N, C-alpha and C positions, 0 to 999 in steps of 0.2 A: 563468876563472870556476871551473873544477873545483878549482883550487888553493885557492880560498877555502873551498870545501866541505870538502876534505880537511883543511885546517888547522883548520877549525871542529870537525870530528869528533874530531880529536886532543885537543881541549880538554874533551871530555866525560869527566869524571873520576869520575862516580858512576852507579850503576844508575838512580837517580831522574832524574838529569840526562839520561841517554840516553833513558829512557822519555818524559820530557817533550818532548824534541826530536823523537823519532820520532812521537809522537802529534800534534805540531804540523805536521810536514812531510809525513807520509804519510796517505792516506785509510785508513779502516778496512779496505777491501778490499786495499789495498797492504800493510798490516801483516799481514793474514791470509796473503796470498800469499808475503810474505817469510818468514814463519814456516813455511809449508808447504814452501818451497824448501829451507830449512835442514833440516827434517825429512826431506825426500827425500834430501838429501846424507847425513845420518846413516844412513838405511836402506840406501841404495845402497852406502855404504862398509862396511856390515855384511853385504852379500851378499843383500839382499832382492831378489826378483823384481820387475820393473817393473809387472806386472799387480797384484801384491799391494799395492804402494805406491799405485798408482792407485786401487784399491778402498778401501784404508784411509784415505787422505787426501782422497778424493773430488776427484781431479784427473785431467786427461787423461793418457793415456800419452805424448802428445807433450810435455807439460810435464815429465814424468819423464825422457824421452829428452833434453830440453834440459839438465837438470841433470847427467845422466849424461855428456853430451858435454863439459860444462865440467870435470867431474872427470877425464875421460879425457885432456883436453888441458891439464892444469894443475890448476886447482881448489885452489891453495894457500890461498886465503882460506877456503874451505869447510873444508879439512883442519885449519887452525889453530884455527878457532872450534869445530869438533867436538871436537878434542883438549881444549880448555879446558872445554867443556861436560861431557865425560866425567869430568873431575876434580871436578865439582860433587857435593856430598853428595846432592842430589835425584836424581842420575842412576840410582841403583839402583832406585828406584820406577819411573822412566820405562822402564827396561829390562824390568822385569816386565810392565808394561802393554803394551809393544810385542810381547813374546813371546806374550802371550795374544791380542793382536789378530791376529797372523799365523795362529794356530790357528783363530780364529773366521772369518777371511776364507776360508780354504780349506775348512774344514768346513761353512761356510754356503752354499757354492755350490749353486745349483739343480741338482737331478738327481744330486748327488754322494751317495755312500754315506757318511753322516756318520761312522759309527764307523771305517770304513776310512780316510777322508780325514783325520780327526783324528789317528789313530795314525800315519799316514804323515807328516803335518806335524810331529807331535811328534818322530818319529824323525829327520826331515830337520833340524829345528831343533837337536836334540842333536848331530847330525853337524857341522853348521855351527859350533855353539858350540865344539865340541871343536877345530875347525880355526881358531878365533878369527875367523871371518868374520861372526859375528852377535853381537848384544848379550849 
């Protein structure tokens, strides 16, 4: 039965066809979670902290750990799709949005000194970016 699904998926030759198929086969909640899992993979591969991902995407840390485990023990599918996404023209805008989100997450924590936190996050973000670990 899986073979039928895999063969069917390989026949999806356009963005519209893929969207139509996924809208038919997945519930809206499943589509959201699939998108969030892909976002988790992108962020984990860029060096984001699990807590920051959990806060930004509004998912549990156990869900983030699950994706991290897949990436640690293979994750070739995630890596291939992330590589293709990064070649997309829209990726530059997404990278800027994610960088700002990281700053907002840490700076917005209750009880944190906003100025200190924001500058520390900005500094850490620059360091990671220089090491090519972040977007």
